[in-house]
Gaussian input, Z-matrix of N, CA and C with variables (Angstrom, degrees):
# hf/3-21g

backbone

0 1
 N
 C     1     B1
 C     2     B2     1     A1
 N     3     B3     2     A2     1     D1
 C     4     B4     3     A3     2     D2
 C     5     B5     4     A4     3     D3
 N     6     B6     5     A5     4     D4
 C     7     B7     6     A6     5     D5
 C     8     B8     7     A7     6     D6
 N     9     B9     8     A8     7     D7
 C    10    B10     9     A9     8     D8
 C    11    B11    10    A10     9     D9
 N    12    B12    11    A11    10    D10
 C    13    B13    12    A12    11    D11
 C    14    B14    13    A13    12    D12
 N    15    B15    14    A14    13    D13
 C    16    B16    15    A15    14    D14
 C    17    B17    16    A16    15    D15
 N    18    B18    17    A17    16    D16
 C    19    B19    18    A18    17    D17
 C    20    B20    19    A19    18    D18
 N    21    B21    20    A20    19    D19
 C    22    B22    21    A21    20    D20
 C    23    B23    22    A22    21    D21
 N    24    B24    23    A23    22    D22
 C    25    B25    24    A24    23    D23
 C    26    B26    25    A25    24    D24
 N    27    B27    26    A26    25    D25
 C    28    B28    27    A27    26    D26
 C    29    B29    28    A28    27    D27
 N    30    B30    29    A29    28    D28
 C    31    B31    30    A30    29    D29
 C    32    B32    31    A31    30    D30
 N    33    B33    32    A32    31    D31
 C    34    B34    33    A33    32    D32
 C    35    B35    34    A34    33    D33
 N    36    B36    35    A35    34    D34
 C    37    B37    36    A36    35    D35
 C    38    B38    37    A37    36    D36
 N    39    B39    38    A38    37    D37
 C    40    B40    39    A39    38    D38
 C    41    B41    40    A40    39    D39
 N    42    B42    41    A41    40    D40
 C    43    B43    42    A42    41    D41
 C    44    B44    43    A43    42    D42
 N    45    B45    44    A44    43    D43
 C    46    B46    45    A45    44    D44
 C    47    B47    46    A46    45    D45
 N    48    B48    47    A47    46    D46
 C    49    B49    48    A48    47    D47
 C    50    B50    49    A49    48    D48
 N    51    B51    50    A50    49    D49
 C    52    B52    51    A51    50    D50
 C    53    B53    52    A52    51    D51
 N    54    B54    53    A53    52    D52
 C    55    B55    54    A54    53    D53
 C    56    B56    55    A55    54    D54
 N    57    B57    56    A56    55    D55
 C    58    B58    57    A57    56    D56
 C    59    B59    58    A58    57    D57
 N    60    B60    59    A59    58    D58
 C    61    B61    60    A60    59    D59
 C    62    B62    61    A61    60    D60
 N    63    B63    62    A62    61    D61
 C    64    B64    63    A63    62    D62
 C    65    B65    64    A64    63    D63
 N    66    B66    65    A65    64    D64
 C    67    B67    66    A66    65    D65
 C    68    B68    67    A67    66    D66
 N    69    B69    68    A68    67    D67
 C    70    B70    69    A69    68    D68
 C    71    B71    70    A70    69    D69
 N    72    B72    71    A71    70    D70
 C    73    B73    72    A72    71    D71
 C    74    B74    73    A73    72    D72
 N    75    B75    74    A74    73    D73
 C    76    B76    75    A75    74    D74
 C    77    B77    76    A76    75    D75
 N    78    B78    77    A77    76    D76
 C    79    B79    78    A78    77    D77
 C    80    B80    79    A79    78    D78
 N    81    B81    80    A80    79    D79
 C    82    B82    81    A81    80    D80
 C    83    B83    82    A82    81    D81
 N    84    B84    83    A83    82    D82
 C    85    B85    84    A84    83    D83
 C    86    B86    85    A85    84    D84
 N    87    B87    86    A86    85    D85
 C    88    B88    87    A87    86    D86
 C    89    B89    88    A88    87    D87
 N    90    B90    89    A89    88    D88
 C    91    B91    90    A90    89    D89
 C    92    B92    91    A91    90    D90
 N    93    B93    92    A92    91    D91
 C    94    B94    93    A93    92    D92
 C    95    B95    94    A94    93    D93
 N    96    B96    95    A95    94    D94
 C    97    B97    96    A96    95    D95
 C    98    B98    97    A97    96    D96
 N    99    B99    98    A98    97    D97
 C   100   B100    99    A99    98    D98
 C   101   B101   100   A100    99    D99
 N   102   B102   101   A101   100   D100
 C   103   B103   102   A102   101   D101
 C   104   B104   103   A103   102   D102
 N   105   B105   104   A104   103   D103
 C   106   B106   105   A105   104   D104
 C   107   B107   106   A106   105   D105
 N   108   B108   107   A107   106   D106
 C   109   B109   108   A108   107   D107
 C   110   B110   109   A109   108   D108
 N   111   B111   110   A110   109   D109
 C   112   B112   111   A111   110   D110
 C   113   B113   112   A112   111   D111
 N   114   B114   113   A113   112   D112
 C   115   B115   114   A114   113   D113
 C   116   B116   115   A115   114   D114
 N   117   B117   116   A116   115   D115
 C   118   B118   117   A117   116   D116
 C   119   B119   118   A118   117   D117
 N   120   B120   119   A119   118   D118
 C   121   B121   120   A120   119   D119
 C   122   B122   121   A121   120   D120
 N   123   B123   122   A122   121   D121
 C   124   B124   123   A123   122   D122
 C   125   B125   124   A124   123   D123
 N   126   B126   125   A125   124   D124
 C   127   B127   126   A126   125   D125
 C   128   B128   127   A127   126   D126
 N   129   B129   128   A128   127   D127
 C   130   B130   129   A129   128   D128
 C   131   B131   130   A130   129   D129
 N   132   B132   131   A131   130   D130
 C   133   B133   132   A132   131   D131
 C   134   B134   133   A133   132   D132
 N   135   B135   134   A134   133   D133
 C   136   B136   135   A135   134   D134
 C   137   B137   136   A136   135   D135
 N   138   B138   137   A137   136   D136
 C   139   B139   138   A138   137   D137
 C   140   B140   139   A139   138   D138
 N   141   B141   140   A140   139   D139
 C   142   B142   141   A141   140   D140
 C   143   B143   142   A142   141   D141
 N   144   B144   143   A143   142   D142
 C   145   B145   144   A144   143   D143
 C   146   B146   145   A145   144   D144
 N   147   B147   146   A146   145   D145
 C   148   B148   147   A147   146   D146
 C   149   B149   148   A148   147   D147
 N   150   B150   149   A149   148   D148
 C   151   B151   150   A150   149   D149
 C   152   B152   151   A151   150   D150
 N   153   B153   152   A152   151   D151
 C   154   B154   153   A153   152   D152
 C   155   B155   154   A154   153   D153
 N   156   B156   155   A155   154   D154
 C   157   B157   156   A156   155   D155
 C   158   B158   157   A157   156   D156
 N   159   B159   158   A158   157   D157
 C   160   B160   159   A159   158   D158
 C   161   B161   160   A160   159   D159
 N   162   B162   161   A161   160   D160
 C   163   B163   162   A162   161   D161
 C   164   B164   163   A163   162   D162
 N   165   B165   164   A164   163   D163
 C   166   B166   165   A165   164   D164
 C   167   B167   166   A166   165   D165
 N   168   B168   167   A167   166   D166
 C   169   B169   168   A168   167   D167
 C   170   B170   169   A169   168   D168
 N   171   B171   170   A170   169   D169
 C   172   B172   171   A171   170   D170
 C   173   B173   172   A172   171   D171
 N   174   B174   173   A173   172   D172
 C   175   B175   174   A174   173   D173
 C   176   B176   175   A175   174   D174
 N   177   B177   176   A176   175   D175
 C   178   B178   177   A177   176   D176
 C   179   B179   178   A178   177   D177
 N   180   B180   179   A179   178   D178
 C   181   B181   180   A180   179   D179
 C   182   B182   181   A181   180   D180
 N   183   B183   182   A182   181   D181
 C   184   B184   183   A183   182   D182
 C   185   B185   184   A184   183   D183
 N   186   B186   185   A185   184   D184
 C   187   B187   186   A186   185   D185
 C   188   B188   187   A187   186   D186
 N   189   B189   188   A188   187   D187
 C   190   B190   189   A189   188   D188
 C   191   B191   190   A190   189   D189
 N   192   B192   191   A191   190   D190
 C   193   B193   192   A192   191   D191
 C   194   B194   193   A193   192   D192
 N   195   B195   194   A194   193   D193
 C   196   B196   195   A195   194   D194
 C   197   B197   196   A196   195   D195
 N   198   B198   197   A197   196   D196
 C   199   B199   198   A198   197   D197
 C   200   B200   199   A199   198   D198
 N   201   B201   200   A200   199   D199
 C   202   B202   201   A201   200   D200
 C   203   B203   202   A202   201   D201
 N   204   B204   203   A203   202   D202
 C   205   B205   204   A204   203   D203
 C   206   B206   205   A205   204   D204
 N   207   B207   206   A206   205   D205
 C   208   B208   207   A207   206   D206
 C   209   B209   208   A208   207   D207
 N   210   B210   209   A209   208   D208
 C   211   B211   210   A210   209   D209
 C   212   B212   211   A211   210   D210
 N   213   B213   212   A212   211   D211
 C   214   B214   213   A213   212   D212
 C   215   B215   214   A214   213   D213
 N   216   B216   215   A215   214   D214
 C   217   B217   216   A216   215   D215
 C   218   B218   217   A217   216   D216
 N   219   B219   218   A218   217   D217
 C   220   B220   219   A219   218   D218
 C   221   B221   220   A220   219   D219
 N   222   B222   221   A221   220   D220
 C   223   B223   222   A222   221   D221
 C   224   B224   223   A223   222   D222
 N   225   B225   224   A224   223   D223
 C   226   B226   225   A225   224   D224
 C   227   B227   226   A226   225   D225
 N   228   B228   227   A227   226   D226
 C   229   B229   228   A228   227   D227
 C   230   B230   229   A229   228   D228
 N   231   B231   230   A230   229   D229
 C   232   B232   231   A231   230   D230
 C   233   B233   232   A232   231   D231
 N   234   B234   233   A233   232   D232
 C   235   B235   234   A234   233   D233
 C   236   B236   235   A235   234   D234
 N   237   B237   236   A236   235   D235
 C   238   B238   237   A237   236   D236
 C   239   B239   238   A238   237   D237
 N   240   B240   239   A239   238   D238
 C   241   B241   240   A240   239   D239
 C   242   B242   241   A241   240   D240
 N   243   B243   242   A242   241   D241
 C   244   B244   243   A243   242   D242
 C   245   B245   244   A244   243   D243
 N   246   B246   245   A245   244   D244
 C   247   B247   246   A246   245   D245
 C   248   B248   247   A247   246   D246
 N   249   B249   248   A248   247   D247
 C   250   B250   249   A249   248   D248
 C   251   B251   250   A250   249   D249
 N   252   B252   251   A251   250   D250
 C   253   B253   252   A252   251   D251
 C   254   B254   253   A253   252   D252
 N   255   B255   254   A254   253   D253
 C   256   B256   255   A255   254   D254
 C   257   B257   256   A256   255   D255
 N   258   B258   257   A257   256   D256
 C   259   B259   258   A258   257   D257
 C   260   B260   259   A259   258   D258
 N   261   B261   260   A260   259   D259
 C   262   B262   261   A261   260   D260
 C   263   B263   262   A262   261   D261
 N   264   B264   263   A263   262   D262
 C   265   B265   264   A264   263   D263
 C   266   B266   265   A265   264   D264
 N   267   B267   266   A266   265   D265
 C   268   B268   267   A267   266   D266
 C   269   B269   268   A268   267   D267
 N   270   B270   269   A269   268   D268
 C   271   B271   270   A270   269   D269
 C   272   B272   271   A271   270   D270
 N   273   B273   272   A272   271   D271
 C   274   B274   273   A273   272   D272
 C   275   B275   274   A274   273   D273
 N   276   B276   275   A275   274   D274
 C   277   B277   276   A276   275   D275
 C   278   B278   277   A277   276   D276
 N   279   B279   278   A278   277   D277
 C   280   B280   279   A279   278   D278
 C   281   B281   280   A280   279   D279
 N   282   B282   281   A281   280   D280
 C   283   B283   282   A282   281   D281
 C   284   B284   283   A283   282   D282
 N   285   B285   284   A284   283   D283
 C   286   B286   285   A285   284   D284
 C   287   B287   286   A286   285   D285
 N   288   B288   287   A287   286   D286
 C   289   B289   288   A288   287   D287
 C   290   B290   289   A289   288   D288
 N   291   B291   290   A290   289   D289
 C   292   B292   291   A291   290   D290
 C   293   B293   292   A292   291   D291
 N   294   B294   293   A293   292   D292
 C   295   B295   294   A294   293   D293
 C   296   B296   295   A295   294   D294
 N   297   B297   296   A296   295   D295
 C   298   B298   297   A297   296   D296
 C   299   B299   298   A298   297   D297
 N   300   B300   299   A299   298   D298
 C   301   B301   300   A300   299   D299
 C   302   B302   301   A301   300   D300
 N   303   B303   302   A302   301   D301
 C   304   B304   303   A303   302   D302
 C   305   B305   304   A304   303   D303
 N   306   B306   305   A305   304   D304
 C   307   B307   306   A306   305   D305
 C   308   B308   307   A307   306   D306
 N   309   B309   308   A308   307   D307
 C   310   B310   309   A309   308   D308
 C   311   B311   310   A310   309   D309

   B1=1.4581
   B2=1.5294
   B3=1.3109
   B4=1.4587
   B5=1.5245
   B6=1.3191
   B7=1.4671
   B8=1.5243
   B9=1.3422
   B10=1.4560
   B11=1.5218
   B12=1.3203
   B13=1.4636
   B14=1.5235
   B15=1.3150
   B16=1.4656
   B17=1.5283
   B18=1.3271
   B19=1.4606
   B20=1.5302
   B21=1.3129
   B22=1.4577
   B23=1.5194
   B24=1.3265
   B25=1.4616
   B26=1.5224
   B27=1.3219
   B28=1.4660
   B29=1.5328
   B30=1.3317
   B31=1.4560
   B32=1.5157
   B33=1.3083
   B34=1.4703
   B35=1.5241
   B36=1.3157
   B37=1.4608
   B38=1.5267
   B39=1.3285
   B40=1.4597
   B41=1.5209
   B42=1.3223
   B43=1.4632
   B44=1.5244
   B45=1.3353
   B46=1.4593
   B47=1.5299
   B48=1.3101
   B49=1.4568
   B50=1.5265
   B51=1.3355
   B52=1.4654
   B53=1.5288
   B54=1.3406
   B55=1.4518
   B56=1.5170
   B57=1.3212
   B58=1.4594
   B59=1.5204
   B60=1.3361
   B61=1.4692
   B62=1.5152
   B63=1.3206
   B64=1.4613
   B65=1.5175
   B66=1.3074
   B67=1.4517
   B68=1.5075
   B69=1.3217
   B70=1.4580
   B71=1.5209
   B72=1.3142
   B73=1.4558
   B74=1.5199
   B75=1.3123
   B76=1.4638
   B77=1.5211
   B78=1.3140
   B79=1.4578
   B80=1.5246
   B81=1.3070
   B82=1.4645
   B83=1.5239
   B84=1.3158
   B85=1.4590
   B86=1.5304
   B87=1.3195
   B88=1.4601
   B89=1.5237
   B90=1.2914
   B91=1.4668
   B92=1.5317
   B93=1.3204
   B94=1.4700
   B95=1.5160
   B96=1.3214
   B97=1.4662
   B98=1.5171
   B99=1.3153
   B100=1.4574
   B101=1.5329
   B102=1.3166
   B103=1.4675
   B104=1.5300
   B105=1.3401
   B106=1.4751
   B107=1.5222
   B108=1.3227
   B109=1.4674
   B110=1.5193
   B111=1.3233
   B112=1.4620
   B113=1.5186
   B114=1.3264
   B115=1.4640
   B116=1.5306
   B117=1.3166
   B118=1.4654
   B119=1.5242
   B120=1.3171
   B121=1.4622
   B122=1.5223
   B123=1.3143
   B124=1.4671
   B125=1.5325
   B126=1.3302
   B127=1.4664
   B128=1.5291
   B129=1.3258
   B130=1.4602
   B131=1.5129
   B132=1.3090
   B133=1.4544
   B134=1.5195
   B135=1.3104
   B136=1.4600
   B137=1.5186
   B138=1.2881
   B139=1.4633
   B140=1.5282
   B141=1.3220
   B142=1.4649
   B143=1.5238
   B144=1.3238
   B145=1.4643
   B146=1.5301
   B147=1.3241
   B148=1.4565
   B149=1.5252
   B150=1.3228
   B151=1.4564
   B152=1.5230
   B153=1.3251
   B154=1.4678
   B155=1.5224
   B156=1.3261
   B157=1.4574
   B158=1.5247
   B159=1.3296
   B160=1.4586
   B161=1.5287
   B162=1.3309
   B163=1.4630
   B164=1.5207
   B165=1.3205
   B166=1.4636
   B167=1.5339
   B168=1.3128
   B169=1.4617
   B170=1.5282
   B171=1.3351
   B172=1.4723
   B173=1.5176
   B174=1.3276
   B175=1.4683
   B176=1.5301
   B177=1.3253
   B178=1.4703
   B179=1.5168
   B180=1.3278
   B181=1.4590
   B182=1.5284
   B183=1.3343
   B184=1.4614
   B185=1.5293
   B186=1.3178
   B187=1.4642
   B188=1.5250
   B189=1.3119
   B190=1.4661
   B191=1.5279
   B192=1.3303
   B193=1.4614
   B194=1.5321
   B195=1.3197
   B196=1.4677
   B197=1.5326
   B198=1.3316
   B199=1.4663
   B200=1.5238
   B201=1.3214
   B202=1.4604
   B203=1.5242
   B204=1.3351
   B205=1.4659
   B206=1.5255
   B207=1.3142
   B208=1.4765
   B209=1.5233
   B210=1.3243
   B211=1.4705
   B212=1.5263
   B213=1.3188
   B214=1.4627
   B215=1.5261
   B216=1.3275
   B217=1.4616
   B218=1.5161
   B219=1.3098
   B220=1.4700
   B221=1.5213
   B222=1.3344
   B223=1.4614
   B224=1.5298
   B225=1.3496
   B226=1.4605
   B227=1.5287
   B228=1.3283
   B229=1.4645
   B230=1.5213
   B231=1.3294
   B232=1.4599
   B233=1.5220
   B234=1.3285
   B235=1.4703
   B236=1.5318
   B237=1.3187
   B238=1.4624
   B239=1.5249
   B240=1.3242
   B241=1.4578
   B242=1.5272
   B243=1.3267
   B244=1.4664
   B245=1.5180
   B246=1.3108
   B247=1.4589
   B248=1.5171
   B249=1.3144
   B250=1.4644
   B251=1.5135
   B252=1.3174
   B253=1.4591
   B254=1.5228
   B255=1.3092
   B256=1.4586
   B257=1.5202
   B258=1.3302
   B259=1.4585
   B260=1.5232
   B261=1.3221
   B262=1.4632
   B263=1.5211
   B264=1.3038
   B265=1.4634
   B266=1.5218
   B267=1.3268
   B268=1.4687
   B269=1.5225
   B270=1.3304
   B271=1.4619
   B272=1.5233
   B273=1.3130
   B274=1.4626
   B275=1.5173
   B276=1.3299
   B277=1.4541
   B278=1.5212
   B279=1.3064
   B280=1.4592
   B281=1.5182
   B282=1.3123
   B283=1.4605
   B284=1.5194
   B285=1.3177
   B286=1.4606
   B287=1.5168
   B288=1.3446
   B289=1.4567
   B290=1.5120
   B291=1.3120
   B292=1.4507
   B293=1.5142
   B294=1.3143
   B295=1.4606
   B296=1.5128
   B297=1.3397
   B298=1.4458
   B299=1.5220
   B300=1.3287
   B301=1.4538
   B302=1.5250
   B303=1.3321
   B304=1.4560
   B305=1.5185
   B306=1.3308
   B307=1.4673
   B308=1.5272
   B309=1.3264
   B310=1.4782
   B311=1.5075
   A1=108.16
   A2=115.98
   A3=121.30
   A4=107.43
   A5=116.79
   A6=121.25
   A7=107.36
   A8=116.22
   A9=120.86
   A10=110.42
   A11=115.55
   A12=120.29
   A13=111.78
   A14=116.52
   A15=121.47
   A16=110.33
   A17=116.38
   A18=121.54
   A19=112.64
   A20=117.07
   A21=122.63
   A22=108.37
   A23=115.04
   A24=120.89
   A25=106.43
   A26=118.35
   A27=120.45
   A28=111.77
   A29=115.62
   A30=120.75
   A31=114.41
   A32=117.91
   A33=121.97
   A34=109.03
   A35=115.20
   A36=120.61
   A37=108.90
   A38=115.95
   A39=120.41
   A40=107.85
   A41=116.10
   A42=121.77
   A43=111.78
   A44=115.79
   A45=119.01
   A46=110.45
   A47=114.76
   A48=121.77
   A49=107.63
   A50=116.90
   A51=121.35
   A52=112.53
   A53=116.79
   A54=119.96
   A55=114.54
   A56=113.53
   A57=123.35
   A58=110.10
   A59=116.30
   A60=121.62
   A61=109.12
   A62=115.65
   A63=119.94
   A64=110.52
   A65=114.20
   A66=122.40
   A67=107.43
   A68=117.07
   A69=118.86
   A70=111.29
   A71=115.21
   A72=122.56
   A73=108.22
   A74=115.27
   A75=121.80
   A76=106.08
   A77=116.36
   A78=122.28
   A79=111.49
   A80=115.05
   A81=121.12
   A82=107.88
   A83=115.90
   A84=121.11
   A85=109.11
   A86=115.68
   A87=118.19
   A88=111.03
   A89=116.87
   A90=123.57
   A91=112.96
   A92=118.27
   A93=120.40
   A94=112.07
   A95=116.12
   A96=119.41
   A97=110.55
   A98=116.97
   A99=120.91
   A100=110.13
   A101=117.51
   A102=121.57
   A103=109.79
   A104=116.54
   A105=120.07
   A106=111.04
   A107=116.17
   A108=120.34
   A109=110.22
   A110=117.06
   A111=121.19
   A112=111.54
   A113=117.26
   A114=121.10
   A115=111.12
   A116=116.72
   A117=119.90
   A118=111.59
   A119=117.86
   A120=119.02
   A121=110.74
   A122=117.43
   A123=121.34
   A124=110.47
   A125=116.45
   A126=120.47
   A127=112.78
   A128=118.11
   A129=121.76
   A130=112.56
   A131=114.91
   A132=121.52
   A133=111.78
   A134=114.99
   A135=121.16
   A136=110.63
   A137=116.48
   A138=121.83
   A139=106.31
   A140=115.38
   A141=121.14
   A142=112.54
   A143=117.82
   A144=120.39
   A145=110.63
   A146=116.68
   A147=120.52
   A148=111.75
   A149=117.01
   A150=120.11
   A151=109.58
   A152=116.52
   A153=121.58
   A154=111.19
   A155=117.02
   A156=121.39
   A157=110.96
   A158=117.11
   A159=120.78
   A160=111.26
   A161=117.84
   A162=120.25
   A163=110.43
   A164=116.20
   A165=121.35
   A166=110.33
   A167=116.96
   A168=121.52
   A169=110.94
   A170=117.70
   A171=120.93
   A172=110.81
   A173=116.87
   A174=120.62
   A175=111.20
   A176=117.85
   A177=120.79
   A178=110.75
   A179=117.20
   A180=120.86
   A181=111.10
   A182=117.23
   A183=121.03
   A184=110.11
   A185=117.42
   A186=121.55
   A187=111.72
   A188=117.00
   A189=120.85
   A190=111.38
   A191=117.09
   A192=120.63
   A193=109.86
   A194=117.01
   A195=121.85
   A196=110.03
   A197=117.65
   A198=120.77
   A199=110.82
   A200=117.09
   A201=122.34
   A202=110.14
   A203=117.00
   A204=121.24
   A205=111.34
   A206=117.40
   A207=120.62
   A208=110.90
   A209=116.00
   A210=120.37
   A211=111.64
   A212=116.95
   A213=121.46
   A214=112.31
   A215=117.19
   A216=120.99
   A217=114.64
   A218=117.37
   A219=121.66
   A220=110.97
   A221=115.23
   A222=119.98
   A223=111.45
   A224=115.59
   A225=120.65
   A226=109.57
   A227=114.38
   A228=121.03
   A229=106.49
   A230=115.68
   A231=120.85
   A232=109.70
   A233=116.01
   A234=122.48
   A235=111.59
   A236=116.19
   A237=121.46
   A238=110.77
   A239=115.59
   A240=122.20
   A241=109.12
   A242=115.11
   A243=122.71
   A244=108.16
   A245=116.49
   A246=121.22
   A247=108.92
   A248=115.06
   A249=119.48
   A250=109.41
   A251=114.40
   A252=120.34
   A253=108.35
   A254=115.13
   A255=121.06
   A256=108.01
   A257=116.23
   A258=119.70
   A259=111.73
   A260=116.52
   A261=123.45
   A262=106.88
   A263=117.25
   A264=119.38
   A265=109.87
   A266=115.77
   A267=124.17
   A268=114.25
   A269=117.55
   A270=121.41
   A271=108.22
   A272=115.59
   A273=120.99
   A274=110.62
   A275=114.20
   A276=120.49
   A277=107.65
   A278=115.36
   A279=122.39
   A280=106.37
   A281=116.38
   A282=120.81
   A283=108.53
   A284=115.05
   A285=122.91
   A286=106.26
   A287=116.92
   A288=118.75
   A289=110.83
   A290=115.34
   A291=120.99
   A292=110.31
   A293=115.32
   A294=122.47
   A295=108.50
   A296=115.81
   A297=121.38
   A298=109.48
   A299=115.71
   A300=121.52
   A301=110.16
   A302=115.06
   A303=120.84
   A304=106.50
   A305=116.82
   A306=121.43
   A307=111.06
   A308=114.41
   A309=120.78
   A310=108.72
   D1=125.92
   D2=175.63
   D3=-85.84
   D4=129.76
   D5=179.34
   D6=-127.55
   D7=121.05
   D8=179.76
   D9=-134.28
   D10=156.89
   D11=176.60
   D12=-91.96
   D13=-9.86
   D14=179.17
   D15=-81.58
   D16=171.24
   D17=179.54
   D18=-87.10
   D19=8.02
   D20=-179.79
   D21=-154.71
   D22=164.87
   D23=174.47
   D24=-107.35
   D25=115.53
   D26=-178.71
   D27=-53.47
   D28=130.91
   D29=177.94
   D30=80.79
   D31=1.87
   D32=-179.65
   D33=-124.02
   D34=155.84
   D35=176.96
   D36=-114.44
   D37=130.96
   D38=177.10
   D39=-72.77
   D40=118.06
   D41=-179.11
   D42=-96.42
   D43=-29.23
   D44=-176.82
   D45=-153.20
   D46=134.73
   D47=176.03
   D48=-90.54
   D49=123.95
   D50=-177.23
   D51=-100.20
   D52=-19.69
   D53=175.24
   D54=114.71
   D55=-177.22
   D56=-178.25
   D57=-69.40
   D58=136.05
   D59=175.24
   D60=-132.66
   D61=152.95
   D62=-179.72
   D63=-154.78
   D64=162.31
   D65=173.00
   D66=-152.02
   D67=144.03
   D68=179.56
   D69=-145.94
   D70=166.33
   D71=174.51
   D72=-157.66
   D73=155.45
   D74=173.29
   D75=-118.84
   D76=126.15
   D77=-175.38
   D78=-122.37
   D79=148.95
   D80=170.64
   D81=-148.72
   D82=159.85
   D83=177.08
   D84=-100.19
   D85=156.05
   D86=178.45
   D87=-73.04
   D88=163.12
   D89=-170.61
   D90=-57.17
   D91=-36.19
   D92=-179.95
   D93=-61.85
   D94=-46.77
   D95=178.84
   D96=-70.07
   D97=-30.53
   D98=179.25
   D99=-65.90
   D100=-39.03
   D101=177.79
   D102=-64.20
   D103=-44.75
   D104=177.94
   D105=-60.65
   D106=-41.10
   D107=178.86
   D108=-63.26
   D109=-40.38
   D110=178.71
   D111=-62.06
   D112=-39.28
   D113=178.35
   D114=-65.78
   D115=-35.31
   D116=-179.60
   D117=-66.88
   D118=-26.09
   D119=179.02
   D120=-67.20
   D121=-21.52
   D122=179.33
   D123=-75.16
   D124=-42.82
   D125=-175.46
   D126=-94.47
   D127=-14.34
   D128=178.92
   D129=88.93
   D130=173.22
   D131=179.59
   D132=102.01
   D133=176.93
   D134=-178.88
   D135=-67.85
   D136=138.45
   D137=175.47
   D138=-96.84
   D139=88.15
   D140=-171.33
   D141=-62.69
   D142=-28.75
   D143=178.48
   D144=-60.72
   D145=-40.50
   D146=179.81
   D147=-78.91
   D148=-32.81
   D149=174.91
   D150=-60.02
   D151=-46.75
   D152=178.16
   D153=-62.66
   D154=-43.27
   D155=-179.63
   D156=-60.09
   D157=-46.00
   D158=-177.72
   D159=-70.53
   D160=-35.78
   D161=176.58
   D162=-63.58
   D163=-44.79
   D164=177.54
   D165=-60.33
   D166=-42.98
   D167=179.92
   D168=-64.07
   D169=-42.81
   D170=178.05
   D171=-60.43
   D172=-45.30
   D173=-179.17
   D174=-62.65
   D175=-40.69
   D176=177.88
   D177=-64.89
   D178=-45.23
   D179=-178.62
   D180=-63.10
   D181=-43.82
   D182=178.06
   D183=-63.54
   D184=-43.02
   D185=178.53
   D186=-59.32
   D187=-41.38
   D188=178.84
   D189=-69.74
   D190=-35.21
   D191=175.76
   D192=-64.34
   D193=-42.35
   D194=178.45
   D195=-62.13
   D196=-42.42
   D197=176.92
   D198=-58.62
   D199=-43.15
   D200=178.58
   D201=-61.10
   D202=-44.14
   D203=-179.90
   D204=-65.57
   D205=-42.54
   D206=178.88
   D207=-62.01
   D208=-40.59
   D209=179.01
   D210=-61.62
   D211=-24.81
   D212=179.23
   D213=-93.23
   D214=0.70
   D215=178.15
   D216=84.83
   D217=18.64
   D218=-179.53
   D219=-85.98
   D220=156.36
   D221=172.20
   D222=-123.04
   D223=6.43
   D224=177.54
   D225=-155.49
   D226=156.54
   D227=174.49
   D228=-129.21
   D229=121.66
   D230=178.92
   D231=-106.95
   D232=165.76
   D233=178.71
   D234=54.26
   D235=40.08
   D236=-178.20
   D237=-71.11
   D238=137.49
   D239=178.21
   D240=-136.28
   D241=153.31
   D242=173.93
   D243=-125.13
   D244=137.51
   D245=175.26
   D246=-136.05
   D247=153.36
   D248=176.60
   D249=-133.09
   D250=154.11
   D251=175.83
   D252=-152.11
   D253=151.88
   D254=177.09
   D255=-87.37
   D256=127.24
   D257=179.82
   D258=-103.69
   D259=-20.87
   D260=173.65
   D261=-166.18
   D262=171.49
   D263=-178.78
   D264=-57.82
   D265=126.91
   D266=176.77
   D267=66.65
   D268=22.07
   D269=174.22
   D270=-137.61
   D271=130.90
   D272=-178.44
   D273=-126.95
   D274=146.56
   D275=173.29
   D276=-100.50
   D277=138.17
   D278=171.57
   D279=-118.04
   D280=131.96
   D281=173.83
   D282=-124.20
   D283=134.10
   D284=174.56
   D285=-112.90
   D286=133.54
   D287=179.34
   D288=-148.64
   D289=160.53
   D290=179.95
   D291=-177.67
   D292=-166.35
   D293=-179.22
   D294=-113.00
   D295=121.60
   D296=179.04
   D297=-82.14
   D298=134.70
   D299=179.83
   D300=-139.90
   D301=163.08
   D302=170.11
   D303=-110.19
   D304=123.45
   D305=-178.59
   D306=-118.80
   D307=154.43
   D308=173.73
   D309=-130.71

């Protein structure tokens, strides 16, 4: 599956528009890692527990978006975007969305 943030795939021609596709997930870390993350806010630096959590969430959301596109017969997703939002303390939603197309 070709995934791009542009409105076209360089060197390819869009033959068919398949429609809007998306994938999302809500992620949180367990309490032990959350405590460690809280301690890191005191001393500063990257909070790797949350970096890992958000990376995992992005990969799941993109994977689900790709599944949606495949189900529609697409071989590419253009205009791909990622957004995140907090749904509760220490839990974030990631949504990946774009336009599914068939390119040659």
